[in-house]
N, CA, C, O and the ligand as a Tripos MOL2 file, in Angstrom:
@<TRIPOS>MOLECULE
protein
  317   315    80     0     0
PROTEIN
NO_CHARGES

@<TRIPOS>ATOM
      1 N         214.2510   92.5010   88.8230 N.3       1 MET1
      2 CA        213.8630   93.9150   88.9110 C.3       1 MET1
      3 C         213.1190   94.1950   90.2080 C.2       1 MET1
      4 O         212.0560   93.6290   90.4660 O.2       1 MET1
      5 N         213.6860   95.0660   91.0100 N.am      2 THR2
      6 CA        213.0680   95.3740   92.2920 C.3       2 THR2
      7 C         211.7090   96.0150   92.1150 C.2       2 THR2
      8 O         210.7610   95.6810   92.8260 O.2       2 THR2
      9 N         211.6080   96.9450   91.1600 N.am      3 ASN3
     10 CA        210.3430   97.6360   90.9760 C.3       3 ASN3
     11 C         209.2430   96.6780   90.5300 C.2       3 ASN3
     12 O         208.0890   96.8100   90.9350 O.2       3 ASN3
     13 N         209.6100   95.7290   89.7050 N.am      4 GLU4
     14 CA        208.6290   94.7380   89.2810 C.3       4 GLU4
     15 C         208.1430   93.9250   90.4720 C.2       4 GLU4
     16 O         206.9630   93.5950   90.5860 O.2       4 GLU4
     17 N         209.0750   93.6170   91.3450 N.am      5 ARG5
     18 CA        208.7360   92.8520   92.5370 C.3       5 ARG5
     19 C         207.7990   93.6540   93.4400 C.2       5 ARG5
     20 O         206.8190   93.1270   93.9660 O.2       5 ARG5
     21 N         208.1200   94.9370   93.6080 N.am      6 ASN6
     22 CA        207.2670   95.7850   94.4400 C.3       6 ASN6
     23 C         205.8770   95.9100   93.8470 C.2       6 ASN6
     24 O         204.8770   95.9110   94.5660 O.2       6 ASN6
     25 N         205.8250   96.0150   92.5260 N.am      7 LYS7
     26 CA        204.5300   96.1260   91.8650 C.3       7 LYS7
     27 C         203.7120   94.8630   92.0950 C.2       7 LYS7
     28 O         202.4990   94.9140   92.3010 O.2       7 LYS7
     29 N         204.3910   93.7510   92.0560 N.am      8 LYS8
     30 CA        203.7190   92.4800   92.2860 C.3       8 LYS8
     31 C         203.1270   92.4430   93.6980 C.2       8 LYS8
     32 O         202.0100   91.9700   93.9090 O.2       8 LYS8
     33 N         203.8930   92.9460   94.6420 N.am      9 ILE9
     34 CA        203.4100   92.9980   96.0230 C.3       9 ILE9
     35 C         202.1520   93.8510   96.1090 C.2       9 ILE9
     36 O         201.1740   93.4780   96.7580 O.2       9 ILE9
     37 N         202.1930   95.0030   95.4410 N.am     10 LEU10
     38 CA        201.0360   95.9020   95.4820 C.3      10 LEU10
     39 C         199.8150   95.2580   94.8520 C.2      10 LEU10
     40 O         198.7020   95.3680   95.3650 O.2      10 LEU10
     41 N         200.0390   94.5830   93.7320 N.am     11 LEU11
     42 CA        198.9080   93.9570   93.0600 C.3      11 LEU11
     43 C         198.3300   92.8260   93.8930 C.2      11 LEU11
     44 O         197.1390   92.5240   93.8100 O.2      11 LEU11
     45 N         199.1790   92.2070   94.6940 N.am     12 GLU12
     46 CA        198.6770   91.2030   95.6350 C.3      12 GLU12
     47 C         197.9120   91.8760   96.7780 C.2      12 GLU12
     48 O         196.8540   91.4100   97.2010 O.2      12 GLU12
     49 N         198.4730   92.9760   97.2620 N.am     13 LEU13
     50 CA        197.8330   93.6830   98.3790 C.3      13 LEU13
     51 C         196.4390   94.1580   98.0110 C.2      13 LEU13
     52 O         195.5110   94.0750   98.8150 O.2      13 LEU13
     53 N         196.2990   94.6580   96.7870 N.am     14 VAL14
     54 CA        195.0210   95.2330   96.3920 C.3      14 VAL14
     55 C         193.9650   94.1480   96.1890 C.2      14 VAL14
     56 O         192.7730   94.4390   96.0860 O.2      14 VAL14
     57 N         194.4140   92.9030   96.1340 N.am     15 LYS15
     58 CA        193.4590   91.7920   96.0390 C.3      15 LYS15
     59 C         192.9020   91.4150   97.4060 C.2      15 LYS15
     60 O         191.8920   90.7170   97.4960 O.2      15 LYS15
     61 N         193.5540   91.8730   98.4670 N.am     16 GLN16
     62 CA        193.0690   91.5570   99.8050 C.3      16 GLN16
     63 C         191.6960   92.1970  100.0070 C.2      16 GLN16
     64 O         191.4440   93.3020   99.5270 O.2      16 GLN16
     65 N         190.8160   91.5040  100.7140 N.am     17 PRO17
     66 CA        189.4390   92.0020  100.8880 C.3      17 PRO17
     67 C         189.3870   93.4290  101.4240 C.2      17 PRO17
     68 O         188.5410   94.2160  101.0010 O.2      17 PRO17
     69 N         190.2790   93.7690  102.3470 N.am     18 GLU18
     70 CA        190.2040   95.0990  102.9580 C.3      18 GLU18
     71 C         190.6960   96.1870  102.0030 C.2      18 GLU18
     72 O         190.4840   97.3740  102.2490 O.2      18 GLU18
     73 N         191.3510   95.7810  100.9150 N.am     19 ASN19
     74 CA        191.8460   96.7680   99.9580 C.3      19 ASN19
     75 C         191.1030   96.7290   98.6220 C.2      19 ASN19
     76 O         191.4830   97.4230   97.6800 O.2      19 ASN19
     77 N         190.0650   95.9350   98.5410 N.am     20 SER20
     78 CA        189.4150   95.7130   97.2610 C.3      20 SER20
     79 C         188.4980   96.8590   96.8500 C.2      20 SER20
     80 O         187.9570   96.8680   95.7450 O.2      20 SER20
     81 N         188.3330   97.8130   97.7380 N.am     21 ARG21
     82 CA        187.5160   98.9800   97.4100 C.3      21 ARG21
     83 C         188.2590  100.2510   97.7670 C.2      21 ARG21
     84 O         189.1010  100.2840   98.6640 O.2      21 ARG21
     85 N         187.9090  101.3110   97.0180 N.am     22 CYS22
     86 CA        188.4950  102.6150   97.2960 C.3      22 CYS22
     87 C         188.2590  102.9950   98.7550 C.2      22 CYS22
     88 O         187.1380  102.9070   99.2550 O.2      22 CYS22
     89 N         189.3090  103.4110   99.4230 N.am     23 ALA23
     90 CA        189.1950  103.7470  100.8440 C.3      23 ALA23
     91 C         188.3230  104.9740  101.0670 C.2      23 ALA23
     92 O         187.8030  105.1780  102.1640 O.2      23 ALA23
     93 N         188.1640  105.7780  100.0500 N.am     24 ASP24
     94 CA        187.4050  107.0170  100.2070 C.3      24 ASP24
     95 C         185.9430  106.8770   99.8070 C.2      24 ASP24
     96 O         185.0490  107.2370  100.5730 O.2      24 ASP24
     97 N         185.6960  106.3500   98.5990 N.am     25 CYS25
     98 CA        184.3220  106.3530   98.0890 C.3      25 CYS25
     99 C         183.7430  104.9520   97.9450 C.2      25 CYS25
    100 O         182.5520  104.8100   97.6700 O.2      25 CYS25
    101 N         184.5600  103.9100   98.1230 N.am     26 GLY26
    102 CA        184.0480  102.5600   98.0680 C.3      26 GLY26
    103 C         183.9600  101.9560   96.6760 C.2      26 GLY26
    104 O         183.4190  100.8630   96.5110 O.2      26 GLY26
    105 N         184.4890  102.6610   95.6630 N.am     27 ALA27
    106 CA        184.4810  102.1070   94.3120 C.3      27 ALA27
    107 C         185.3480  100.8480   94.2660 C.2      27 ALA27
    108 O         186.3970  100.7880   94.9060 O.2      27 ALA27
    109 N         184.9050   99.8420   93.5040 N.am     28 PRO28
    110 CA        185.6600   98.5950   93.4500 C.3      28 PRO28
    111 C         186.9570   98.7330   92.6490 C.2      28 PRO28
    112 O         187.0860   99.6010   91.7860 O.2      28 PRO28
    113 N         187.8940   97.8690   92.9540 N.am     29 GLU29
    114 CA        189.1510   97.7480   92.2200 C.3      29 GLU29
    115 C         189.9130   99.0670   92.0720 C.2      29 GLU29
    116 O         190.1190   99.5530   90.9600 O.2      29 GLU29
    117 N         190.3200   99.6270   93.1800 N.am     30 PRO30
    118 CA        191.1240  100.8510   93.1090 C.3      30 PRO30
    119 C         192.4690  100.5830   92.4500 C.2      30 PRO30
    120 O         193.0900   99.5450   92.6780 O.2      30 PRO30
    121 N         192.9050  101.5220   91.6400 N.am     31 ASP31
    122 CA        194.1490  101.3720   90.8890 C.3      31 ASP31
    123 C         195.2750  102.2470   91.4110 C.2      31 ASP31
    124 O         196.4020  102.1760   90.9210 O.2      31 ASP31
    125 N         194.9750  103.0620   92.3920 N.am     32 TRP32
    126 CA        195.9440  104.0140   92.8950 C.3      32 TRP32
    127 C         196.1370  103.7950   94.3850 C.2      32 TRP32
    128 O         195.2520  103.2920   95.0770 O.2      32 TRP32
    129 N         197.3170  104.1840   94.8640 N.am     33 ALA33
    130 CA        197.5830  104.0540   96.2870 C.3      33 ALA33
    131 C         198.2420  105.3170   96.8000 C.2      33 ALA33
    132 O         199.0940  105.9080   96.1360 O.2      33 ALA33
    133 N         197.8400  105.7180   97.9800 N.am     34 SER34
    134 CA        198.5370  106.7910   98.6680 C.3      34 SER34
    135 C         199.5800  106.1540   99.5570 C.2      34 SER34
    136 O         199.2480  105.5000  100.5460 O.2      34 SER34
    137 N         200.8470  106.3420   99.2080 N.am     35 TYR35
    138 CA        201.8570  105.5880   99.9370 C.3      35 TYR35
    139 C         202.2510  106.2610  101.2270 C.2      35 TYR35
    140 O         203.0530  105.7210  101.9900 O.2      35 TYR35
    141 N         201.7050  107.4220  101.4820 N.am     36 LYS36
    142 CA        201.9920  108.0570  102.7630 C.3      36 LYS36
    143 C         201.1120  107.4600  103.8530 C.2      36 LYS36
    144 O         201.5800  107.1890  104.9590 O.2      36 LYS36
    145 N         199.8340  107.2570  103.5360 N.am     37 ILE37
    146 CA        198.9230  106.7290  104.5420 C.3      37 ILE37
    147 C         198.5310  105.2830  104.2600 C.2      37 ILE37
    148 O         197.7820  104.6760  105.0260 O.2      37 ILE37
    149 N         199.0450  104.7300  103.1490 N.am     38 GLY38
    150 CA        198.8900  103.3070  102.9050 C.3      38 GLY38
    151 C         197.4850  102.8620  102.6010 C.2      38 GLY38
    152 O         197.0470  101.8200  103.0900 O.2      38 GLY38
    153 N         196.7570  103.6380  101.7940 N.am     39 VAL39
    154 CA        195.4210  103.2220  101.4080 C.3      39 VAL39
    155 C         195.3320  103.1390   99.8890 C.2      39 VAL39
    156 O         196.0890  103.7850   99.1650 O.2      39 VAL39
    157 N         194.3970  102.3350   99.4350 N.am     40 PHE40
    158 CA        194.1530  102.2060   98.0120 C.3      40 PHE40
    159 C         192.9210  103.0190   97.6410 C.2      40 PHE40
    160 O         191.8950  102.9580   98.3190 O.2      40 PHE40
    161 N         193.0320  103.7810   96.5570 N.am     41 VAL41
    162 CA        191.9240  104.6450   96.1460 C.3      41 VAL41
    163 C         191.7170  104.5370   94.6360 C.2      41 VAL41
    164 O         192.5940  104.0780   93.9030 O.2      41 VAL41
    165 N         190.5260  104.9760   94.1840 N.am     42 CYS42
    166 CA        190.2170  104.9560   92.7620 C.3      42 CYS42
    167 C         190.8220  106.1870   92.0820 C.2      42 CYS42
    168 O         191.4020  107.0580   92.7310 O.2      42 CYS42
    169 N         190.6700  106.2300   90.7630 N.am     43 LEU43
    170 CA        191.2520  107.3350   89.9950 C.3      43 LEU43
    171 C         190.7240  108.6870   90.4570 C.2      43 LEU43
    172 O         191.4900  109.6340   90.6400 O.2      43 LEU43
    173 N         189.3990  108.7710   90.6460 N.am     44 ASN44
    174 CA        188.8070  110.0290   91.0880 C.3      44 ASN44
    175 C         189.4090  110.5010   92.4070 C.2      44 ASN44
    176 O         189.8050  111.6570   92.5500 O.2      44 ASN44
    177 N         189.4680  109.5880   93.3570 N.am     45 CYS45
    178 CA        189.9410  109.9670   94.6810 C.3      45 CYS45
    179 C         191.4460  110.2080   94.6880 C.2      45 CYS45
    180 O         191.9480  110.9550   95.5270 O.2      45 CYS45
    181 N         192.1710  109.5820   93.7610 N.am     46 SER46
    182 CA        193.6100  109.8400   93.6970 C.3      46 SER46
    183 C         193.8520  111.3040   93.3520 C.2      46 SER46
    184 O         194.8060  111.9120   93.8380 O.2      46 SER46
    185 N         192.9760  111.8740   92.5020 N.am     47 GLY47
    186 CA        193.0920  113.2850   92.1720 C.3      47 GLY47
    187 C         192.8630  114.1610   93.3840 C.2      47 GLY47
    188 O         193.5430  115.1690   93.5810 O.2      47 GLY47
    189 N         191.8830  113.7580   94.2030 N.am     48 ILE48
    190 CA        191.5990  114.5110   95.4270 C.3      48 ILE48
    191 C         192.7920  114.4390   96.3780 C.2      48 ILE48
    192 O         193.2180  115.4430   96.9490 O.2      48 ILE48
    193 N         193.3180  113.2270   96.5310 N.am     49 HIS49
    194 CA        194.4650  113.0680   97.4180 C.3      49 HIS49
    195 C         195.6490  113.8900   96.9350 C.2      49 HIS49
    196 O         196.3690  114.4940   97.7300 O.2      49 HIS49
    197 N         195.8410  113.9040   95.6160 N.am     50 ARG50
    198 CA        196.9690  114.6330   95.0700 C.3      50 ARG50
    199 C         196.8200  116.1290   95.3410 C.2      50 ARG50
    200 O         197.7930  116.8120   95.6600 O.2      50 ARG50
    201 N         195.5820  116.6300   95.2100 N.am     51 SER51
    202 CA        195.3690  118.0490   95.4440 C.3      51 SER51
    203 C         195.5310  118.3940   96.9190 C.2      51 SER51
    204 O         195.7740  119.5480   97.2730 O.2      51 SER51
    205 N         195.3940  117.3910   97.7710 N.am     52 LEU52
    206 CA        195.6310  117.6040   99.1990 C.3      52 LEU52
    207 C         197.0920  117.3640   99.5490 C.2      52 LEU52
    208 O         197.4790  117.3340  100.7170 O.2      52 LEU52
    209 N         197.8840  117.1950   98.5080 N.am     53 SER53
    210 CA        199.3280  116.9870   98.6160 C.3      53 SER53
    211 C         199.7180  115.6810   99.2930 C.2      53 SER53
    212 O         200.8330  115.5520   99.8000 O.2      53 SER53
    213 N         198.8100  114.7170   99.3050 N.am     54 SER54
    214 CA        199.2400  113.3640   99.6290 C.3      54 SER54
    215 C         199.9700  112.8130   98.4160 C.2      54 SER54
    216 O         199.7550  113.2600   97.2890 O.2      54 SER54
    217 N         200.8100  111.8680   98.6530 N.am     55 ARG55
    218 CA        201.5210  111.2860   97.5310 C.3      55 ARG55
    219 C         200.7830  110.0500   97.0480 C.2      55 ARG55
    220 O         200.6310  109.0720   97.7790 O.2      55 ARG55
    221 N         200.3300  110.1110   95.8150 N.am     56 VAL56
    222 CA        199.6210  108.9690   95.2540 C.3      56 VAL56
    223 C         200.3320  108.4980   94.0010 C.2      56 VAL56
    224 O         200.9070  109.2890   93.2520 O.2      56 VAL56
    225 N         200.2790  107.2110   93.7940 N.am     57 LYS57
    226 CA        200.8710  106.6130   92.6080 C.3      57 LYS57
    227 C         199.9260  105.5570   92.0750 C.2      57 LYS57
    228 O         199.1380  104.9590   92.8090 O.2      57 LYS57
    229 N         200.0330  105.3460   90.7660 N.am     58 SER58
    230 CA        199.3000  104.2380   90.1770 C.3      58 SER58
    231 C         200.0060  102.9370   90.5160 C.2      58 SER58
    232 O         201.2230  102.8220   90.3690 O.2      58 SER58
    233 N         199.2330  101.9560   90.9700 N.am     59 ILE59
    234 CA        199.8700  100.6830   91.3040 C.3      59 ILE59
    235 C         200.2310   99.9040   90.0540 C.2      59 ILE59
    236 O         200.9960   98.9420   90.1180 O.2      59 ILE59
    237 N         199.6850  100.3140   88.9150 N.am     60 ARG60
    238 CA        200.0090   99.6000   87.6780 C.3      60 ARG60
    239 C         201.0250  100.3240   86.8150 C.2      60 ARG60
    240 O         201.8360   99.6930   86.1370 O.2      60 ARG60
    241 N         200.9820  101.6550   86.8390 N.am     61 LEU61
    242 CA        201.7830  102.4230   85.8790 C.3      61 LEU61
    243 C         203.0760  102.9810   86.4520 C.2      61 LEU61
    244 O         204.0430  103.1900   85.7200 O.2      61 LEU61
    245 N         203.0970  103.2190   87.7400 N.am     62 ASP62
    246 CA        204.2670  103.8720   88.3180 C.3      62 ASP62
    247 C         205.2640  102.8720   88.8780 C.2      62 ASP62
    248 O         204.9380  101.7150   89.1450 O.2      62 ASP62
    249 N         206.4790  103.3500   89.0460 N.am     63 ASN63
    250 CA        207.4900  102.5310   89.7100 C.3      63 ASN63
    251 C         207.4370  102.7510   91.2080 C.2      63 ASN63
    252 O         207.2350  103.8660   91.6890 O.2      63 ASN63
    253 N         207.6200  101.6780   91.9210 N.am     64 TRP64
    254 CA        207.5690  101.7420   93.3870 C.3      64 TRP64
    255 C         208.9170  101.3060   93.9380 C.2      64 TRP64
    256 O         209.3530  100.1700   93.7510 O.2      64 TRP64
    257 N         209.5590  102.2370   94.6180 N.am     65 GLU65
    258 CA        210.8380  101.9010   95.2130 C.3      65 GLU65
    259 C         210.6030  101.0940   96.4920 C.2      65 GLU65
    260 O         209.5180  101.0870   97.0730 O.2      65 GLU65
    261 N         211.6660  100.4250   96.8930 N.am     66 ASP66
    262 CA        211.5620   99.5380   98.0550 C.3      66 ASP66
    263 C         210.9780  100.2080   99.2890 C.2      66 ASP66
    264 O         210.1320   99.6450   99.9840 O.2      66 ASP66
    265 N         211.4480  101.4220   99.5430 N.am     67 ASP67
    266 CA        211.0480  102.0510  100.8100 C.3      67 ASP67
    267 C         209.6150  102.5660  100.7870 C.2      67 ASP67
    268 O         209.1050  103.0380  101.8030 O.2      67 ASP67
    269 N         208.9600  102.4740   99.6220 N.am     68 LEU68
    270 CA        207.5640  102.9010   99.5380 C.3      68 LEU68
    271 C         206.6100  101.7450   99.7580 C.2      68 LEU68
    272 O         205.4140  101.9400   99.9750 O.2      68 LEU68
    273 N         207.1480  100.5490   99.7010 N.am     69 VAL69
    274 CA        206.2960   99.3720   99.8250 C.3      69 VAL69
    275 C         206.5640   98.6890  101.1580 C.2      69 VAL69
    276 O         207.6370   98.1370  101.4020 O.2      69 VAL69
    277 N         205.5680   98.7480  101.9920 N.am     70 GLU70
    278 CA        205.6930   98.0460  103.2580 C.3      70 GLU70
    279 C         205.0940   96.6600  103.1150 C.2      70 GLU70
    280 O         203.9190   96.4900  102.7890 O.2      70 GLU70
    281 N         205.9190   95.7050  103.3630 N.am     71 ARG71
    282 CA        205.4250   94.3460  103.2350 C.3      71 ARG71
    283 C         204.9300   93.8360  104.5840 C.2      71 ARG71
    284 O         205.7150   93.6790  105.5190 O.2      71 ARG71
    285 N         203.6490   93.5810  104.6810 N.am     72 PRO72
    286 CA        203.1320   93.0300  105.9470 C.3      72 PRO72
    287 C         203.8090   91.6990  106.2240 C.2      72 PRO72
    288 O         203.9280   90.8520  105.3390 O.2      72 PRO72
    289 N         204.2340   91.5300  107.4160 N.am     73 GLU73
    290 CA        204.9960   90.3610  107.7860 C.3      73 GLU73
    291 C         204.2540   89.0560  107.4570 C.2      73 GLU73
    292 O         203.1950   88.7670  108.0130 O.2      73 GLU73
    293 N         204.8320   88.2960  106.5550 N.am     74 GLY74
    294 CA        204.3110   86.9540  106.2860 C.3      74 GLY74
    295 C         203.0090   86.8800  105.5180 C.2      74 GLY74
    296 O         202.5620   85.7770  105.2030 O.2      74 GLY74
    297 N         202.3780   87.9980  105.2010 N.am     75 SER75
    298 CA        201.0630   87.9200  104.6070 C.3      75 SER75
    299 C         201.1050   87.8390  103.0790 C.2      75 SER75
    300 O         200.1840   87.3150  102.4540 O.2      75 SER75
    301 N         202.1960   88.3700  102.4770 N.am     76 VAL76
    302 CA        202.2860   88.3510  101.0290 C.3      76 VAL76
    303 C         203.6330   87.7870  100.6110 C.2      76 VAL76
    304 O         204.6790   88.2560  101.0590 O.2      76 VAL76
    305 N         203.6030   86.8010   99.7690 N.am     77 ASP77
    306 CA        204.8570   86.2720   99.2400 C.3      77 ASP77
    307 C         204.7550   86.1960   97.7330 C.2      77 ASP77
    308 O         204.1710   85.2500   97.2040 O.2      77 ASP77
    309 N         205.3080   87.1650   97.0310 N.am     78 PRO78
    310 CA        205.1550   87.2360   95.5760 C.3      78 PRO78
    311 C         206.0710   86.3030   94.8140 C.2      78 PRO78
    312 O         205.9640   86.2120   93.5910 O.2      78 PRO78
    313 N         206.9610   85.6140   95.4860 N.am     79 SER79
    314 CA        207.9610   84.8450   94.7520 C.3      79 SER79
    315 C         207.3830   83.5590   94.1930 C.2      79 SER79
    316 O         208.0950   82.7920   93.5460 O.2      79 SER79
    317 ZN        187.2590  106.6220   95.2690 Zn       80 ZN80
@<TRIPOS>BOND
     1     1     2 1
     2     2     3 1
     3     3     4 2
     4     3     5 am
     5     5     6 1
     6     6     7 1
     7     7     8 2
     8     7     9 am
     9     9    10 1
    10    10    11 1
    11    11    12 2
    12    11    13 am
    13    13    14 1
    14    14    15 1
    15    15    16 2
    16    15    17 am
    17    17    18 1
    18    18    19 1
    19    19    20 2
    20    19    21 am
    21    21    22 1
    22    22    23 1
    23    23    24 2
    24    23    25 am
    25    25    26 1
    26    26    27 1
    27    27    28 2
    28    27    29 am
    29    29    30 1
    30    30    31 1
    31    31    32 2
    32    31    33 am
    33    33    34 1
    34    34    35 1
    35    35    36 2
    36    35    37 am
    37    37    38 1
    38    38    39 1
    39    39    40 2
    40    39    41 am
    41    41    42 1
    42    42    43 1
    43    43    44 2
    44    43    45 am
    45    45    46 1
    46    46    47 1
    47    47    48 2
    48    47    49 am
    49    49    50 1
    50    50    51 1
    51    51    52 2
    52    51    53 am
    53    53    54 1
    54    54    55 1
    55    55    56 2
    56    55    57 am
    57    57    58 1
    58    58    59 1
    59    59    60 2
    60    59    61 am
    61    61    62 1
    62    62    63 1
    63    63    64 2
    64    63    65 am
    65    65    66 1
    66    66    67 1
    67    67    68 2
    68    67    69 am
    69    69    70 1
    70    70    71 1
    71    71    72 2
    72    71    73 am
    73    73    74 1
    74    74    75 1
    75    75    76 2
    76    75    77 am
    77    77    78 1
    78    78    79 1
    79    79    80 2
    80    79    81 am
    81    81    82 1
    82    82    83 1
    83    83    84 2
    84    83    85 am
    85    85    86 1
    86    86    87 1
    87    87    88 2
    88    87    89 am
    89    89    90 1
    90    90    91 1
    91    91    92 2
    92    91    93 am
    93    93    94 1
    94    94    95 1
    95    95    96 2
    96    95    97 am
    97    97    98 1
    98    98    99 1
    99    99   100 2
   100    99   101 am
   101   101   102 1
   102   102   103 1
   103   103   104 2
   104   103   105 am
   105   105   106 1
   106   106   107 1
   107   107   108 2
   108   107   109 am
   109   109   110 1
   110   110   111 1
   111   111   112 2
   112   111   113 am
   113   113   114 1
   114   114   115 1
   115   115   116 2
   116   115   117 am
   117   117   118 1
   118   118   119 1
   119   119   120 2
   120   119   121 am
   121   121   122 1
   122   122   123 1
   123   123   124 2
   124   123   125 am
   125   125   126 1
   126   126   127 1
   127   127   128 2
   128   127   129 am
   129   129   130 1
   130   130   131 1
   131   131   132 2
   132   131   133 am
   133   133   134 1
   134   134   135 1
   135   135   136 2
   136   135   137 am
   137   137   138 1
   138   138   139 1
   139   139   140 2
   140   139   141 am
   141   141   142 1
   142   142   143 1
   143   143   144 2
   144   143   145 am
   145   145   146 1
   146   146   147 1
   147   147   148 2
   148   147   149 am
   149   149   150 1
   150   150   151 1
   151   151   152 2
   152   151   153 am
   153   153   154 1
   154   154   155 1
   155   155   156 2
   156   155   157 am
   157   157   158 1
   158   158   159 1
   159   159   160 2
   160   159   161 am
   161   161   162 1
   162   162   163 1
   163   163   164 2
   164   163   165 am
   165   165   166 1
   166   166   167 1
   167   167   168 2
   168   167   169 am
   169   169   170 1
   170   170   171 1
   171   171   172 2
   172   171   173 am
   173   173   174 1
   174   174   175 1
   175   175   176 2
   176   175   177 am
   177   177   178 1
   178   178   179 1
   179   179   180 2
   180   179   181 am
   181   181   182 1
   182   182   183 1
   183   183   184 2
   184   183   185 am
   185   185   186 1
   186   186   187 1
   187   187   188 2
   188   187   189 am
   189   189   190 1
   190   190   191 1
   191   191   192 2
   192   191   193 am
   193   193   194 1
   194   194   195 1
   195   195   196 2
   196   195   197 am
   197   197   198 1
   198   198   199 1
   199   199   200 2
   200   199   201 am
   201   201   202 1
   202   202   203 1
   203   203   204 2
   204   203   205 am
   205   205   206 1
   206   206   207 1
   207   207   208 2
   208   207   209 am
   209   209   210 1
   210   210   211 1
   211   211   212 2
   212   211   213 am
   213   213   214 1
   214   214   215 1
   215   215   216 2
   216   215   217 am
   217   217   218 1
   218   218   219 1
   219   219   220 2
   220   219   221 am
   221   221   222 1
   222   222   223 1
   223   223   224 2
   224   223   225 am
   225   225   226 1
   226   226   227 1
   227   227   228 2
   228   227   229 am
   229   229   230 1
   230   230   231 1
   231   231   232 2
   232   231   233 am
   233   233   234 1
   234   234   235 1
   235   235   236 2
   236   235   237 am
   237   237   238 1
   238   238   239 1
   239   239   240 2
   240   239   241 am
   241   241   242 1
   242   242   243 1
   243   243   244 2
   244   243   245 am
   245   245   246 1
   246   246   247 1
   247   247   248 2
   248   247   249 am
   249   249   250 1
   250   250   251 1
   251   251   252 2
   252   251   253 am
   253   253   254 1
   254   254   255 1
   255   255   256 2
   256   255   257 am
   257   257   258 1
   258   258   259 1
   259   259   260 2
   260   259   261 am
   261   261   262 1
   262   262   263 1
   263   263   264 2
   264   263   265 am
   265   265   266 1
   266   266   267 1
   267   267   268 2
   268   267   269 am
   269   269   270 1
   270   270   271 1
   271   271   272 2
   272   271   273 am
   273   273   274 1
   274   274   275 1
   275   275   276 2
   276   275   277 am
   277   277   278 1
   278   278   279 1
   279   279   280 2
   280   279   281 am
   281   281   282 1
   282   282   283 1
   283   283   284 2
   284   283   285 am
   285   285   286 1
   286   286   287 1
   287   287   288 2
   288   287   289 am
   289   289   290 1
   290   290   291 1
   291   291   292 2
   292   291   293 am
   293   293   294 1
   294   294   295 1
   295   295   296 2
   296   295   297 am
   297   297   298 1
   298   298   299 1
   299   299   300 2
   300   299   301 am
   301   301   302 1
   302   302   303 1
   303   303   304 2
   304   303   305 am
   305   305   306 1
   306   306   307 1
   307   307   308 2
   308   307   309 am
   309   309   310 1
   310   310   311 1
   311   311   312 2
   312   311   313 am
   313   313   314 1
   314   314   315 1
   315   315   316 2
@<TRIPOS>SUBSTRUCTURE
     1 MET1         2 RESIDUE 1 A MET
     2 THR2         6 RESIDUE 1 A THR
     3 ASN3        10 RESIDUE 1 A ASN
     4 GLU4        14 RESIDUE 1 A GLU
     5 ARG5        18 RESIDUE 1 A ARG
     6 ASN6        22 RESIDUE 1 A ASN
     7 LYS7        26 RESIDUE 1 A LYS
     8 LYS8        30 RESIDUE 1 A LYS
     9 ILE9        34 RESIDUE 1 A ILE
    10 LEU10       38 RESIDUE 1 A LEU
    11 LEU11       42 RESIDUE 1 A LEU
    12 GLU12       46 RESIDUE 1 A GLU
    13 LEU13       50 RESIDUE 1 A LEU
    14 VAL14       54 RESIDUE 1 A VAL
    15 LYS15       58 RESIDUE 1 A LYS
    16 GLN16       62 RESIDUE 1 A GLN
    17 PRO17       66 RESIDUE 1 A PRO
    18 GLU18       70 RESIDUE 1 A GLU
    19 ASN19       74 RESIDUE 1 A ASN
    20 SER20       78 RESIDUE 1 A SER
    21 ARG21       82 RESIDUE 1 A ARG
    22 CYS22       86 RESIDUE 1 A CYS
    23 ALA23       90 RESIDUE 1 A ALA
    24 ASP24       94 RESIDUE 1 A ASP
    25 CYS25       98 RESIDUE 1 A CYS
    26 GLY26      102 RESIDUE 1 A GLY
    27 ALA27      106 RESIDUE 1 A ALA
    28 PRO28      110 RESIDUE 1 A PRO
    29 GLU29      114 RESIDUE 1 A GLU
    30 PRO30      118 RESIDUE 1 A PRO
    31 ASP31      122 RESIDUE 1 A ASP
    32 TRP32      126 RESIDUE 1 A TRP
    33 ALA33      130 RESIDUE 1 A ALA
    34 SER34      134 RESIDUE 1 A SER
    35 TYR35      138 RESIDUE 1 A TYR
    36 LYS36      142 RESIDUE 1 A LYS
    37 ILE37      146 RESIDUE 1 A ILE
    38 GLY38      150 RESIDUE 1 A GLY
    39 VAL39      154 RESIDUE 1 A VAL
    40 PHE40      158 RESIDUE 1 A PHE
    41 VAL41      162 RESIDUE 1 A VAL
    42 CYS42      166 RESIDUE 1 A CYS
    43 LEU43      170 RESIDUE 1 A LEU
    44 ASN44      174 RESIDUE 1 A ASN
    45 CYS45      178 RESIDUE 1 A CYS
    46 SER46      182 RESIDUE 1 A SER
    47 GLY47      186 RESIDUE 1 A GLY
    48 ILE48      190 RESIDUE 1 A ILE
    49 HIS49      194 RESIDUE 1 A HIS
    50 ARG50      198 RESIDUE 1 A ARG
    51 SER51      202 RESIDUE 1 A SER
    52 LEU52      206 RESIDUE 1 A LEU
    53 SER53      210 RESIDUE 1 A SER
    54 SER54      214 RESIDUE 1 A SER
    55 ARG55      218 RESIDUE 1 A ARG
    56 VAL56      222 RESIDUE 1 A VAL
    57 LYS57      226 RESIDUE 1 A LYS
    58 SER58      230 RESIDUE 1 A SER
    59 ILE59      234 RESIDUE 1 A ILE
    60 ARG60      238 RESIDUE 1 A ARG
    61 LEU61      242 RESIDUE 1 A LEU
    62 ASP62      246 RESIDUE 1 A ASP
    63 ASN63      250 RESIDUE 1 A ASN
    64 TRP64      254 RESIDUE 1 A TRP
    65 GLU65      258 RESIDUE 1 A GLU
    66 ASP66      262 RESIDUE 1 A ASP
    67 ASP67      266 RESIDUE 1 A ASP
    68 LEU68      270 RESIDUE 1 A LEU
    69 VAL69      274 RESIDUE 1 A VAL
    70 GLU70      278 RESIDUE 1 A GLU
    71 ARG71      282 RESIDUE 1 A ARG
    72 PRO72      286 RESIDUE 1 A PRO
    73 GLU73      290 RESIDUE 1 A GLU
    74 GLY74      294 RESIDUE 1 A GLY
    75 SER75      298 RESIDUE 1 A SER
    76 VAL76      302 RESIDUE 1 A VAL
    77 ASP77      306 RESIDUE 1 A ASP
    78 PRO78      310 RESIDUE 1 A PRO
    79 SER79      314 RESIDUE 1 A SER
    80 ZN80       317 GROUP 0 **** ****
């Protein structure tokens, strides 16, 4: 399943130190990502981003198509 694979990549990405906090307010363990600007945010800030018409998705609940997930070269290998 491609979407499962993409989700795995995201869950790995959010474990990286630079992604371990909400990009907006600094809350730990953000569960949402804005796939337009490539940042991880918490639930509260995802609502703000959505109202600003950024595209946000839950990294746990939503499906992520291939073209929404940018894989940093060599840094994440979910296999
Ligand atoms: Zn936040």
